[in-house]
N, C-alpha and C positions, 0 to 999 in steps of 0.2 A: 948861717943861717940855721932857724930852729927846727929841730925835726918833732914830729908825733910819736910819742914814745909808743902807741899800740901798731901805726901802719908804716911808721918809719919812714914818711913820706912828708916832704915840705907842709909847712901848717896851710898853706896857700890851696894848695892841690887837696888836701885832707877835708877843707872846707867844703869843698865845687860838691856839686849833686852829682848822684853815681846816674843816674839816668836822664840826662839833663834831654830836652827837647826841643828841636826847632823847626816850625811851620815857614809856608811860604808866607813872603812879603806882597801887600796890598802891588807896588808896584808888578812883581813876577807873575801876580793874577794875570793882572791887566794886560801884560806882554802876550800869556798864553790864550789868553780870550781874543785879543787881537788877531793872533794868528790861525786861532781857530775858524773864528770868523772868514778870514780872506779866503781861507781852505774850501770852508762850507759856500760861500761866492762865489769861487771858482767851479766848483763841481755842479752848482745849479745853474751857472750858465753855460757851461760846455754841455749838459743834459740837455737844456730846454736848444740849444743851436743844433745838437744833432737831430732833435725831435722837429724841429723846423725844416731841416733839411731831408729826412724821411717823408714831412709830409707835401713838401715841393717835389720831391720824385714820383713818390705815388699819384700827386694830382696831374703831374705832366703825362705819367702813363697812362691815366687814366682819358686824359683829354686826347693823347694821340693814337689811345685804341679807339675813341669814340669816333674820331675823324675819320681814322681809317678805313674800321666799318661802314659806315654812313658811304664815303666814297665809292667803296668794292660793293655796293648793293646797286650805287646809280651806273657805275663802269658796265657791270652786268646788264642793266636793263636795257642799257643806251647799245650795248653792244648786240643784243639777242633782238631787238625792235628797231624801230624807228621814230623821229621824230614827228609828231603830232600836230602837222602845219596845220591841219583844219581846225583847231583848236584855236590857235590864236590869231586864225580872219575871221571867225564866230565870234570872239570877244573882244576883236579890233584891235589887239594888242600889236604895238609896233618891233618890228623886231630889230630895228637899227638902234636901240638900244638894250641895255640890260633889263633882263624880266626877271621875275621874284616867285614864277612860276614854271616847274621843267614838265613841260605835256609828253608825254611818249603814246607809243602804241606796241603790244607786246607784239610775239611769236604769231598769235591768235586773232590780231587786231583787237583786243582788249586795250583801255586806257587804263595809264600808270601816270599816277603826277606827283608831283616833290613840289613841299613849299617852303618858307618859313611862318611859322605863326608865333610871333612874341618873339622869345627867347628856346624855341622849338623846331627842329626839322623834322615835317609828319609827311608820310606816306598815304595815297590814295590808290588802290588797285582797287580793277574790276570798274560795274558801276552800280556798287555799293552806295558811295557816296561816303562812306566812314574812312576820316584820318586817324593814323595810329601814330606817335610821335615813336623819333627814333631813336636821337640823343638820350643819354641819363640825366637824371634831374639835376646833379651835379655840374652838368655841363649846360653852359648859357649860350647860346647862337646870338652872336653880333651882326652879322650880317652874311646872309646865304644868296647869290644871285647865279644869273646866267647870262650868254651871251651866245645867241645861236647862228650858225652861218652855213650855208647862203641864206639868206633873209627869207626867199622862195623857195616852194617846196622844188626840188629838181626832179621828182619823178611825177610831175602832174604830165596827164597827157599833152604832147606837142602842139602848137598850134598852127604849124604850120610845118613845110616838109623838111626845114633846114632846122625846125627846133629852137630860133632865134627870140631869144628872151628866156630861155630856162636856163637857170643854171647849170653848168657842167661840171659838177663835183661832188664831193662826198658831205652828206651833212655831218655836222660834229657840234659839239656844246662843250664852251669853256665856263667848267664850273669854279666858281668864287667862293669860299668860305673861310670866315674869321666864327670862330670862339674862343669861349675862355673860362676858366674854373677856378674857383676861389676854393680853397680847401678850409679853412675854418676863417670866424671873423676875426680879421686883424691881420690875415698874413696876407702876402703880397699877390697879385691874382698872377694866375700863369694862363698866356694869351699864347693861340697860334692861329697862322694866316697862311693859308694853304690855294692854290689854283692849278687845276689839271685840264686838260682837253682830252675828249672823251670824240671817240667817233662812231659813227653805227656803220656795221658791217652786212649789211643790207644792202643792194644794191639792185636797181632796175629798172630798167630803160625801154 
C-alpha cells in the first residue's frame, strides 16, 4: 500500500476532500414534502370538523332556546287568560281543524294574538294592532298551528236549566311548532318539532 509521505495516510484517503458535503436527494425531498402535505391536510380537516361541530351545537342551542322562550310566553298567557271564542266566531273560523291564529283574552279582558307570518312568530297585545316578531332572525318557522278544545265556549251562558249542549271541560290548546336554523350556507339544517298542550286556569260556570 502506498503511503503519502506527508500525512502518512494511504494515497486514496489523502486525496479525498477534507470537508466533503452531502445534501438531500430529490427523492428524499419529495418524501418530506409528501409527509408534510398529508399532515397539513389532516390538521386542516380536523380543524374544519371541529368548527362545523361547534356551529351545529350553537345553532341547536339557539333553536332550542328560541322555541322554549316562545312556548313559555304562550303558556303564561294561556294559563293567566282565556281562549277568545268570540274572535273565532266573528271570523267564521272552524275550530274542528287546526288554526293558524291563537286568540286569547288576558286577566283584564285585553286581547292577545299569536300567529305565523312567513318564517316568523308574531304576537299582538291589546288593541294596538301592532304585531311584534318573537323568534330570532336566524330561526325560521316552518309550521305554527293550534288545535283548540272544546270547539265551543264552555263558559257561555247556559241555554237551559241542564246546560245541555255546553261542553263541560276546561279549555285547552295544543301547540304544534316546527322551526329550523341553518348556521351557515352549506351547513346541515338543524330542525326541531315540538308539541305541547296548555290548559287555561280560569274556570267559571
